[in-house]
N, C-alpha and C positions, 0 to 999 in steps of 0.2 A: 426322852429322855433325859440322863435321872441327871440331876443338876446340884448334887451334891461333890462329882465327880467329876475331878478337872484333872487338865494334862499337861504335864509340864516338863517344858523341852528344853533344847541348847544344853541338858546339865554337865556337866567331870564329869569323867569316865572313873574318878578317882569316887565319888562320891557314892553312900551306899547307905539302905534305907532308912537305917536309923537316923542318919544327918538329914534327912526330909519330914521325916516323924518329928522332930524337936526342932528346927528348922519352921515346919507350918502350922505345928500345934501355936505358934504366936498370934494365928488366927481364926481359930476354933477347937472342936476336938474332929481329931483328924483318928480315922473309924479304919482306914488301912493305906495303905501304900506300894503299890507293885512296883518296882523296878524292873523296868524290862532286859536281861540279859541276851547277851550273844550265848544262841547253844553250842559252838564250833570252840570257845577260848570260855566261857561262861562269866566274863566282862561286862559294863553298863554298857550300853548300845545309843547314853546321854537322849534317850526320857524316859519321866515314869509317868503312873497315874499314880493320884491320892482320890480319897472321897473320905471328904465331914459328914458332921452329922445331922446338918441342916444346910438348905440353898445354902443360906444367910451367911453361914460362914463362910459357904465358899465363894460365892460369891466377895465377900470379905480377902479373899483370901485373892485373886484377881485382880484385884485391885489391889493389893496391899505389896503383892512378888512380885505381878507382870515386868519384864525388862528392869528389874531388881538383878544387882550380881549381885552370884551368891556361888563360895567356891571359889570365885574368880573366872567364873563366865554370866552371861545378861541371858536373867530365862526369859525360856517365853510359858504364861499362865494363864490361860482360859478353861469355860466349860469343853470337856470332852466330850467330841463329838460320835454319834451310835457308830462302830463297827461296818465298813463295809463288806452288803457282802461280794467275796471272789471265789472263779472257783478252783478248784483244787489245781497245784503246784504241777501233778502229771498229770494232770488232763489239757492244759500249757501248751507243758510238755512235748506228746501228743499232734496237737495238731499243729505245732511246729515243725514237727518232724515229718512228718509227709503233708506238707504242703498247704494243710487249713486244712485237709477233706478230711474226712467222716468213714473210718472205715469200714 
């Protein structure tokens, strides 16, 4: 697990990556900001991943910003968990269409 990477949730849909870069740099050196966007609309999905130079800076950011207001929203900030492996979506649809049977 990457202790430098944070999950930031409950973001305003108007939040931009540079807003997050500026805000979170108060806690340390931000090495990357990845704001999740909706594929169809290109608008924010309300969460992002922010990576710091050190685990200590990331921990400081969690303590400093979790449950704090940013752009009118109360943030959720914690150490990001590894992404769970999931089957491709097409595989789920295929099983649902044939009652879960493999053909």
